[in-house]
Each structure stands twice: as C-alpha cells, then as structure tokens.
PyMOL CGO cylinders between C-alpha atoms (Angstrom):
from pymol import cmd
from pymol.cgo import CYLINDER

trace = [
    CYLINDER, 84.23, 109.73, 132.48, 81.95, 112.64, 131.60, 0.3, 1, 1, 1, 1, 1, 1,
    CYLINDER, 81.95, 112.64, 131.60, 80.22, 112.22, 134.93, 0.3, 1, 1, 1, 1, 1, 1,
    CYLINDER, 80.22, 112.22, 134.93, 83.49, 112.38, 136.81, 0.3, 1, 1, 1, 1, 1, 1,
    CYLINDER, 83.49, 112.38, 136.81, 84.73, 115.39, 134.90, 0.3, 1, 1, 1, 1, 1, 1,
    CYLINDER, 84.73, 115.39, 134.90, 81.33, 117.24, 135.64, 0.3, 1, 1, 1, 1, 1, 1,
    CYLINDER, 81.33, 117.24, 135.64, 81.59, 116.29, 139.38, 0.3, 1, 1, 1, 1, 1, 1,
    CYLINDER, 81.59, 116.29, 139.38, 85.14, 117.49, 139.47, 0.3, 1, 1, 1, 1, 1, 1,
    CYLINDER, 85.14, 117.49, 139.47, 84.20, 120.78, 137.75, 0.3, 1, 1, 1, 1, 1, 1,
    CYLINDER, 84.20, 120.78, 137.75, 81.23, 121.26, 140.12, 0.3, 1, 1, 1, 1, 1, 1,
    CYLINDER, 81.23, 121.26, 140.12, 83.46, 120.62, 143.10, 0.3, 1, 1, 1, 1, 1, 1,
    CYLINDER, 83.46, 120.62, 143.10, 85.96, 123.14, 141.96, 0.3, 1, 1, 1, 1, 1, 1,
    CYLINDER, 85.96, 123.14, 141.96, 83.35, 125.87, 141.28, 0.3, 1, 1, 1, 1, 1, 1,
    CYLINDER, 83.35, 125.87, 141.28, 81.91, 125.17, 144.76, 0.3, 1, 1, 1, 1, 1, 1,
    CYLINDER, 81.91, 125.17, 144.76, 85.20, 125.55, 146.40, 0.3, 1, 1, 1, 1, 1, 1,
    CYLINDER, 85.20, 125.55, 146.40, 86.08, 128.75, 144.47, 0.3, 1, 1, 1, 1, 1, 1,
    CYLINDER, 86.08, 128.75, 144.47, 82.71, 130.29, 145.40, 0.3, 1, 1, 1, 1, 1, 1,
    CYLINDER, 82.71, 130.29, 145.40, 82.86, 129.14, 149.07, 0.3, 1, 1, 1, 1, 1, 1,
    CYLINDER, 82.86, 129.14, 149.07, 86.49, 130.38, 149.69, 0.3, 1, 1, 1, 1, 1, 1,
    CYLINDER, 86.49, 130.38, 149.69, 85.54, 133.99, 150.27, 0.3, 1, 1, 1, 1, 1, 1,
    CYLINDER, 85.54, 133.99, 150.27, 83.18, 132.97, 153.04, 0.3, 1, 1, 1, 1, 1, 1,
    CYLINDER, 83.18, 132.97, 153.04, 86.06, 131.95, 155.16, 0.3, 1, 1, 1, 1, 1, 1,
    CYLINDER, 86.06, 131.95, 155.16, 88.04, 135.04, 154.63, 0.3, 1, 1, 1, 1, 1, 1,
    CYLINDER, 88.04, 135.04, 154.63, 88.44, 137.07, 157.81, 0.3, 1, 1, 1, 1, 1, 1,
    CYLINDER, 88.44, 137.07, 157.81, 90.69, 139.63, 159.37, 0.3, 1, 1, 1, 1, 1, 1,
    CYLINDER, 90.69, 139.63, 159.37, 93.70, 139.05, 161.39, 0.3, 1, 1, 1, 1, 1, 1,
    CYLINDER, 93.70, 139.05, 161.39, 91.95, 140.01, 164.71, 0.3, 1, 1, 1, 1, 1, 1,
    CYLINDER, 91.95, 140.01, 164.71, 89.02, 137.69, 164.05, 0.3, 1, 1, 1, 1, 1, 1,
    CYLINDER, 89.02, 137.69, 164.05, 91.34, 134.76, 163.12, 0.3, 1, 1, 1, 1, 1, 1,
    CYLINDER, 91.34, 134.76, 163.12, 92.88, 134.52, 166.52, 0.3, 1, 1, 1, 1, 1, 1,
    CYLINDER, 92.88, 134.52, 166.52, 89.59, 134.82, 168.43, 0.3, 1, 1, 1, 1, 1, 1,
    CYLINDER, 89.59, 134.82, 168.43, 88.05, 131.50, 167.28, 0.3, 1, 1, 1, 1, 1, 1,
    CYLINDER, 88.05, 131.50, 167.28, 88.74, 128.08, 168.81, 0.3, 1, 1, 1, 1, 1, 1,
    CYLINDER, 88.74, 128.08, 168.81, 88.65, 126.13, 165.55, 0.3, 1, 1, 1, 1, 1, 1,
    CYLINDER, 88.65, 126.13, 165.55, 91.99, 125.47, 163.99, 0.3, 1, 1, 1, 1, 1, 1,
    CYLINDER, 91.99, 125.47, 163.99, 91.34, 125.35, 160.31, 0.3, 1, 1, 1, 1, 1, 1,
    CYLINDER, 91.34, 125.35, 160.31, 95.05, 124.44, 159.49, 0.3, 1, 1, 1, 1, 1, 1,
    CYLINDER, 95.05, 124.44, 159.49, 94.69, 121.15, 161.25, 0.3, 1, 1, 1, 1, 1, 1,
    CYLINDER, 94.69, 121.15, 161.25, 91.35, 120.34, 159.68, 0.3, 1, 1, 1, 1, 1, 1,
    CYLINDER, 91.35, 120.34, 159.68, 92.59, 121.20, 156.22, 0.3, 1, 1, 1, 1, 1, 1,
    CYLINDER, 92.59, 121.20, 156.22, 95.71, 119.28, 156.63, 0.3, 1, 1, 1, 1, 1, 1,
    CYLINDER, 95.71, 119.28, 156.63, 93.68, 116.19, 157.61, 0.3, 1, 1, 1, 1, 1, 1,
    CYLINDER, 93.68, 116.19, 157.61, 91.49, 116.60, 154.47, 0.3, 1, 1, 1, 1, 1, 1,
    CYLINDER, 91.49, 116.60, 154.47, 94.59, 117.09, 152.28, 0.3, 1, 1, 1, 1, 1, 1,
    CYLINDER, 94.59, 117.09, 152.28, 96.33, 113.96, 153.58, 0.3, 1, 1, 1, 1, 1, 1,
    CYLINDER, 96.33, 113.96, 153.58, 93.10, 111.89, 153.12, 0.3, 1, 1, 1, 1, 1, 1,
    CYLINDER, 93.10, 111.89, 153.12, 92.69, 113.06, 149.50, 0.3, 1, 1, 1, 1, 1, 1,
    CYLINDER, 92.69, 113.06, 149.50, 96.36, 112.41, 148.66, 0.3, 1, 1, 1, 1, 1, 1,
    CYLINDER, 96.36, 112.41, 148.66, 96.30, 109.05, 150.35, 0.3, 1, 1, 1, 1, 1, 1,
    CYLINDER, 96.30, 109.05, 150.35, 93.09, 107.90, 148.62, 0.3, 1, 1, 1, 1, 1, 1,
    CYLINDER, 93.09, 107.90, 148.62, 94.48, 109.10, 145.18, 0.3, 1, 1, 1, 1, 1, 1,
    CYLINDER, 94.48, 109.10, 145.18, 97.74, 107.29, 145.79, 0.3, 1, 1, 1, 1, 1, 1,
    CYLINDER, 97.74, 107.29, 145.79, 95.85, 104.12, 146.62, 0.3, 1, 1, 1, 1, 1, 1,
    CYLINDER, 95.85, 104.12, 146.62, 93.84, 104.30, 143.39, 0.3, 1, 1, 1, 1, 1, 1,
    CYLINDER, 93.84, 104.30, 143.39, 96.85, 104.98, 141.30, 0.3, 1, 1, 1, 1, 1, 1,
    CYLINDER, 96.85, 104.98, 141.30, 98.90, 102.27, 142.95, 0.3, 1, 1, 1, 1, 1, 1,
    CYLINDER, 98.90, 102.27, 142.95, 96.04, 99.78, 142.37, 0.3, 1, 1, 1, 1, 1, 1,
    CYLINDER, 96.04, 99.78, 142.37, 95.77, 100.81, 138.67, 0.3, 1, 1, 1, 1, 1, 1,
    CYLINDER, 95.77, 100.81, 138.67, 99.58, 100.51, 138.22, 0.3, 1, 1, 1, 1, 1, 1,
    CYLINDER, 99.58, 100.51, 138.22, 99.76, 97.06, 139.82, 0.3, 1, 1, 1, 1, 1, 1,
    CYLINDER, 99.76, 97.06, 139.82, 96.77, 95.89, 137.77, 0.3, 1, 1, 1, 1, 1, 1,
    CYLINDER, 96.77, 95.89, 137.77, 98.48, 97.01, 134.58, 0.3, 1, 1, 1, 1, 1, 1,
    CYLINDER, 98.48, 97.01, 134.58, 101.76, 95.37, 135.52, 0.3, 1, 1, 1, 1, 1, 1,
    CYLINDER, 101.76, 95.37, 135.52, 100.02, 92.11, 136.29, 0.3, 1, 1, 1, 1, 1, 1,
    CYLINDER, 100.02, 92.11, 136.29, 98.26, 92.23, 132.86, 0.3, 1, 1, 1, 1, 1, 1,
    CYLINDER, 98.26, 92.23, 132.86, 101.60, 92.96, 131.19, 0.3, 1, 1, 1, 1, 1, 1,
    CYLINDER, 101.60, 92.96, 131.19, 103.28, 90.09, 132.95, 0.3, 1, 1, 1, 1, 1, 1,
    CYLINDER, 103.28, 90.09, 132.95, 100.55, 87.70, 131.97, 0.3, 1, 1, 1, 1, 1, 1,
    CYLINDER, 100.55, 87.70, 131.97, 100.70, 88.66, 128.36, 0.3, 1, 1, 1, 1, 1, 1,
    CYLINDER, 100.70, 88.66, 128.36, 104.54, 88.68, 127.98, 0.3, 1, 1, 1, 1, 1, 1,
    CYLINDER, 104.54, 88.68, 127.98, 106.37, 86.86, 130.76, 0.3, 1, 1, 1, 1, 1, 1,
    CYLINDER, 106.37, 86.86, 130.76, 109.68, 87.40, 128.93, 0.3, 1, 1, 1, 1, 1, 1,
    CYLINDER, 109.68, 87.40, 128.93, 109.55, 91.11, 129.65, 0.3, 1, 1, 1, 1, 1, 1,
    CYLINDER, 109.55, 91.11, 129.65, 109.19, 90.63, 133.44, 0.3, 1, 1, 1, 1, 1, 1,
    CYLINDER, 109.19, 90.63, 133.44, 112.39, 92.47, 134.46, 0.3, 1, 1, 1, 1, 1, 1,
    CYLINDER, 112.39, 92.47, 134.46, 111.50, 95.57, 132.44, 0.3, 1, 1, 1, 1, 1, 1,
    CYLINDER, 111.50, 95.57, 132.44, 108.00, 95.56, 133.60, 0.3, 1, 1, 1, 1, 1, 1,
    CYLINDER, 108.00, 95.56, 133.60, 109.01, 95.08, 137.31, 0.3, 1, 1, 1, 1, 1, 1,
    CYLINDER, 109.01, 95.08, 137.31, 111.44, 97.95, 136.96, 0.3, 1, 1, 1, 1, 1, 1,
    CYLINDER, 111.44, 97.95, 136.96, 108.86, 100.24, 135.51, 0.3, 1, 1, 1, 1, 1, 1,
    CYLINDER, 108.86, 100.24, 135.51, 106.29, 99.19, 138.10, 0.3, 1, 1, 1, 1, 1, 1,
    CYLINDER, 106.29, 99.19, 138.10, 108.67, 99.91, 140.98, 0.3, 1, 1, 1, 1, 1, 1,
    CYLINDER, 108.67, 99.91, 140.98, 109.66, 103.26, 139.61, 0.3, 1, 1, 1, 1, 1, 1,
    CYLINDER, 109.66, 103.26, 139.61, 105.93, 104.24, 139.06, 0.3, 1, 1, 1, 1, 1, 1,
    CYLINDER, 105.93, 104.24, 139.06, 104.95, 103.07, 142.56, 0.3, 1, 1, 1, 1, 1, 1,
    CYLINDER, 104.95, 103.07, 142.56, 107.81, 105.21, 143.97, 0.3, 1, 1, 1, 1, 1, 1,
    CYLINDER, 107.81, 105.21, 143.97, 106.70, 108.21, 142.06, 0.3, 1, 1, 1, 1, 1, 1,
    CYLINDER, 106.70, 108.21, 142.06, 103.02, 107.62, 142.99, 0.3, 1, 1, 1, 1, 1, 1,
    CYLINDER, 103.02, 107.62, 142.99, 104.01, 107.35, 146.73, 0.3, 1, 1, 1, 1, 1, 1,
    CYLINDER, 104.01, 107.35, 146.73, 105.92, 110.56, 146.58, 0.3, 1, 1, 1, 1, 1, 1,
    CYLINDER, 105.92, 110.56, 146.58, 102.65, 112.37, 146.10, 0.3, 1, 1, 1, 1, 1, 1,
    CYLINDER, 102.65, 112.37, 146.10, 101.60, 111.42, 149.76, 0.3, 1, 1, 1, 1, 1, 1,
    CYLINDER, 101.60, 111.42, 149.76, 105.01, 112.17, 151.10, 0.3, 1, 1, 1, 1, 1, 1,
    CYLINDER, 105.01, 112.17, 151.10, 105.13, 115.58, 149.51, 0.3, 1, 1, 1, 1, 1, 1,
    CYLINDER, 105.13, 115.58, 149.51, 101.62, 116.23, 150.91, 0.3, 1, 1, 1, 1, 1, 1,
    CYLINDER, 101.62, 116.23, 150.91, 102.79, 115.24, 154.33, 0.3, 1, 1, 1, 1, 1, 1,
    CYLINDER, 102.79, 115.24, 154.33, 105.97, 117.47, 153.99, 0.3, 1, 1, 1, 1, 1, 1,
    CYLINDER, 105.97, 117.47, 153.99, 103.83, 120.47, 153.07, 0.3, 1, 1, 1, 1, 1, 1,
    CYLINDER, 103.83, 120.47, 153.07, 101.48, 119.82, 155.97, 0.3, 1, 1, 1, 1, 1, 1,
    CYLINDER, 101.48, 119.82, 155.97, 104.37, 119.79, 158.45, 0.3, 1, 1, 1, 1, 1, 1,
    CYLINDER, 104.37, 119.79, 158.45, 105.73, 123.01, 156.89, 0.3, 1, 1, 1, 1, 1, 1,
    CYLINDER, 105.73, 123.01, 156.89, 102.47, 124.88, 156.91, 0.3, 1, 1, 1, 1, 1, 1,
    CYLINDER, 102.47, 124.88, 156.91, 101.20, 123.93, 160.44, 0.3, 1, 1, 1, 1, 1, 1,
]
cmd.load_cgo(trace, "trace")
C-alpha cells in the first residue's frame, strides 16, 4: 500500500509540474492539428473504466465471501451488492457524461 501511495503521489506531482508546459495562448491553440480534448477524454474514460472494473471485482469478491460465510443473509447481501455495483458503475457514466459535455 505504501508503494501505491508513493506512486500516486509521484504521478500527481508529475502532472502538476507538467501542466504549465501545455499552457498556450488562444491564437496558438487553434493553429495546431492535435485535438487534446479528444485525447484527454480517451484517457479519462480508460482510467474511469479500469477503476470501475477493479472496484466491481472487489465488491463481487466480498459478496461471494459473505454469502459463503452466512447463506442466511443472502437477500441483504444481494441488495447491498447490487446497490454498490450501481454506484460504482455511475462513475463511468458520469465520466462519459462529462466527456460529452466538454467536447
């Protein structure tokens, strides 16, 4: 966990330092042929989808363990699992909505 947090911190610092490099004036922004909005939207959707997949796998794993330990609580665990999966999937849907609104 310490390695993950240090890698996340390093990534954030790198992004904060690199962001002024892409700053440009309005006239220079229209002259280039690269559409950064589309590229950034692709990366945002890829990151959101991968995080959703990891979270859904963890939720399903925990629900299966809970069902195996206590089969009598199956309806409550199933309801909590479905509610959690809906909320996790909303991350990807909100990301897609923001992408369509920004581009």
